[in-house]
C-alpha angles and dihedrals in degrees: 000000000000125000125177133184115190123208096352127178116242091258093048090048092052092050090049093049093048092049101045107020114020092054090060109014094158091060103042140058118222123210122191121185119186152087108309147156122222124208116186130188120182138085083353136007122246138170122197110196125221117308141131111272146156117246117195125192112190130205093259093053097262111150121202129187113200128187121205090264138044129044099248124069114256088224135004147164125217137241115304097035115154113226133197129188126203144150122239125173089349091304125120110234123198115191121189127184133186123187104199104069094016109239140136137194133197121200117190120192119202092179136009130210095188145344117208133183123188140163119226133199115211125145098154125118123219114256113198121204130181097048129137089265089062091057091045090051091050091055093046091051094045114015089176089080083076097037141318116273095023114144121197111213103170141020120210097007113193118232133164096270098041146291121327112217095216133003125189149123134268126226089275090055092248114149113253126201114199123195115192127204124183095209139027111330117240138192094267089060089056092052090047092052091046092055092048092051092049090050092052091048089056094044098049094029092229121131095202106074120144124218122199125188113206123196139139089252132013117192119227094248090055090049090051092051090049090052091048089056094044092249130134138221141207125192107221123180112217120231114229104220123182128178114289095252090052091051090053090050092050091053089059089069 
């Protein structure tokens, strides 16, 4: 279902909203495009002066206020928001209220470019690939991508300063601490690895513990710092793996 009303008056917009959206708000998405002002009261107080924006009211009560630029909404209210629509002095007024946390927002339109109501079908869940866990899984499946003879004995090993991504032993039975990053390695990753190695040295009472930082790219200054601390590195490209049927679909492009 898709209904659209271009350039409506405030009264016509209200009639349209009541007919197509307000009667079944949990099954339709409302889109308002026009010149509006937004007054918000909640954890803070904000006032957004007149400007042309996109207001979206989703099936679950989420309200989003989007300006013509930027990815994030300039203002919003979460799931479960209660919304009322009215006309005052020939202006369309949208009032939204949320109880936990207590907050309210008033959007006043002095002109509208369009009002649209549509129903959407979407039961899919987001599957994310290319995360740190994908790199960790690669290493567990094939430790030789780090070095031959490496054995992984534990994933997410707890130590005093945090959680080691991978813990194992090399072919000489020397303990190995592996810290994995999904993007460019930075200095904080080096410090993190250094603390993990020191923790393991204290725990197992062995001075010779290796630390390896794994990332798709490791800048020269990070490599130098690793060398200064007696640590190692390995640049590992992560494989982006999606379910088989997704891979087939992607090939169609």
